[in-house]
C-alpha positions in Angstrom: 129.3 83.0 101.8 128.9 80.5 104.7 131.7 82.4 106.6 130.3 86.0 105.9 126.9 84.8 107.6 129.0 83.4 110.5 131.0 86.6 111.0 127.8 88.6 110.8 126.4 86.4 113.7 129.4 87.0 115.6 129.8 90.7 115.3 125.9 91.5 115.2 125.6 91.6 119.4 128.3 94.4 119.6 127.3 96.5 116.7 123.5 96.1 117.1 122.6 94.5 120.2 122.4 91.0 122.0 118.7 90.7 120.8 119.9 90.7 117.2 117.3 94.1 116.5 118.7 96.9 115.1 118.1 99.6 117.6 115.4 101.9 116.2 115.7 105.1 118.4 114.0 108.3 117.6 116.5 110.9 115.7 117.3 113.7 118.2 117.7 117.3 116.3 120.9 118.6 116.6 122.7 115.4 118.1 125.6 115.9 115.7 127.9 116.8 118.6 129.6 114.2 120.6 128.6 113.7 123.7 129.5 112.0 127.2 128.1 108.6 127.4 126.3 109.4 130.8 124.5 112.5 132.5 122.6 115.1 131.1 122.3 115.6 127.6 123.7 112.2 127.1 122.4 110.0 124.0 121.3 106.8 125.1 122.5 104.9 121.8 126.0 106.1 122.6 125.5 104.8 126.3 124.2 101.4 124.7 127.0 101.2 122.4 129.7 101.6 125.1 128.1 99.0 127.0 128.1 96.4 124.2 131.5 97.1 123.2 132.7 96.8 126.8 130.8 93.6 126.7 131.6 91.8 123.6 134.7 93.3 122.1 137.8 91.8 122.8 140.3 94.8 122.2 138.0 96.4 124.8 138.8 93.5 127.2 142.1 93.8 126.6 142.4 97.5 127.2 140.3 97.3 130.6 142.7 94.1 131.6 145.9 96.5 131.1 144.6 99.8 131.8 141.4 99.6 134.0 138.2 100.6 133.7 137.6 103.7 131.0 138.1 107.0 132.9 136.1 108.6 130.2 133.6 108.0 127.4 132.2 110.0 124.4 130.4 109.0 121.1 127.8 110.4 118.9 125.5 109.3 116.2 126.9 109.9 113.0 124.3 108.4 110.3 121.0 106.8 110.2 120.2 104.1 107.6 117.1 102.2 107.1 115.9 103.0 110.6 119.0 102.3 112.3 121.6 104.5 114.1 125.1 104.2 113.4 128.2 106.1 115.0 131.3 106.2 117.0 132.1 105.8 120.7 135.8 106.6 122.0 136.7 105.1 125.2 139.7 106.6 127.2 141.9 104.8 129.7 144.8 105.4 132.0 147.7 106.7 130.1 146.0 108.3 127.1 145.2 104.9 125.6 141.9 105.1 123.8 139.7 102.3 121.9 137.4 103.8 119.3 134.9 102.0 117.8 132.9 103.2 114.6 130.0 102.0 112.6 129.0 102.7 109.3 126.0 101.7 107.0 124.9 99.4 106.0 127.5 96.6 108.1 130.7 98.2 108.2 132.9 99.1 111.5 136.4 100.2 112.3 138.0 99.4 115.7 141.2 101.0 116.8 142.9 100.7 119.9 145.8 103.6 120.3 148.6 104.2 122.6 149.9 107.5 121.9 153.1 106.8 123.7 153.4 103.4 122.3 152.6 100.2 123.6 154.6 98.6 126.3 154.4 95.1 125.2 154.0 95.0 121.3 153.7 91.4 121.0 151.1 91.2 123.3 148.8 93.8 121.4 149.3 92.2 118.2 148.2 89.1 119.9 145.3 90.8 121.3 144.5 91.8 117.5 144.8 88.3 116.3 142.5 87.1 118.8 139.8 89.8 118.2 139.8 88.9 114.6 139.7 85.3 115.0 137.0 85.7 117.8 134.6 87.1 115.1 135.4 84.5 112.5 138.0 86.4 110.2 140.8 84.4 108.5 143.4 87.2 108.4 146.6 86.2 106.4 149.1 87.6 108.8 152.2 86.6 106.5 152.6 89.6 104.0 151.2 92.9 105.1 150.5 95.9 102.8 152.8 98.5 103.7 151.4 102.3 103.6 151.2 105.5 105.5 148.7 107.8 107.2 150.6 111.2 107.9 153.7 110.3 109.9 152.6 107.1 110.7 153.4 103.6 108.9 150.8 101.1 108.6 151.3 97.4 108.0 147.6 96.2 106.8 146.8 92.5 106.8 143.8 91.3 104.8 141.2 88.3 105.1 141.4 86.4 101.6 137.8 86.1 101.4 136.5 87.2 98.2 133.6 89.9 98.7 134.7 90.4 102.6 136.6 93.4 103.0 138.3 92.9 106.1 141.8 93.9 107.6 143.9 94.0 110.5 146.4 96.6 110.9 149.6 97.3 113.0 150.3 101.4 112.8 153.8 102.5 113.9 155.1 105.8 114.6 158.8 106.3 114.7 159.3 102.6 114.8 157.0 102.1 117.9 153.7 100.1 117.6 151.2 102.9 118.7 147.7 101.3 117.4 145.9 98.2 116.1 143.1 98.6 114.0 140.4 96.0 112.6 138.0 97.2 109.9 135.4 95.0 108.2 132.7 95.7 105.5 130.2 92.9 105.1 
């Protein structure tokens, strides 16, 4: 249980903001459509979430280092729970590389870094995923993956063995090439 509290403390700034307070924004009627992160009609929650992802997410740091600043950003609020908003932000980088971060109530998140043509250095991307998982306090067992599929993609999922902690890191392949890495957790 102590490790779960540590993981929540490390992940809290990215998901909820550095102050530790859940963002409490008024619900905007009709805000279900995905919006750009800035400009007319942009949702302040989406822009704030984008900023937190870029500041705190290690996979975002990896994407910026290797693909430059995001060329595009879009997102949406997908739900509200206990006065807090939850949603998704998608950052698009050069070469069509995307980083998607989704939060769901009450304390779940999925982060996916995807390169549709595959990553040029698969080892470096796998290491970035391990660094991301370690950085938020997960203890993923990287020795034996559960192998499954999602459509045409083959997914190698590695799990954190902590009872009650639902956390996994995945390598996603298409035609034998690593096209995405994903970290999901529910506290």
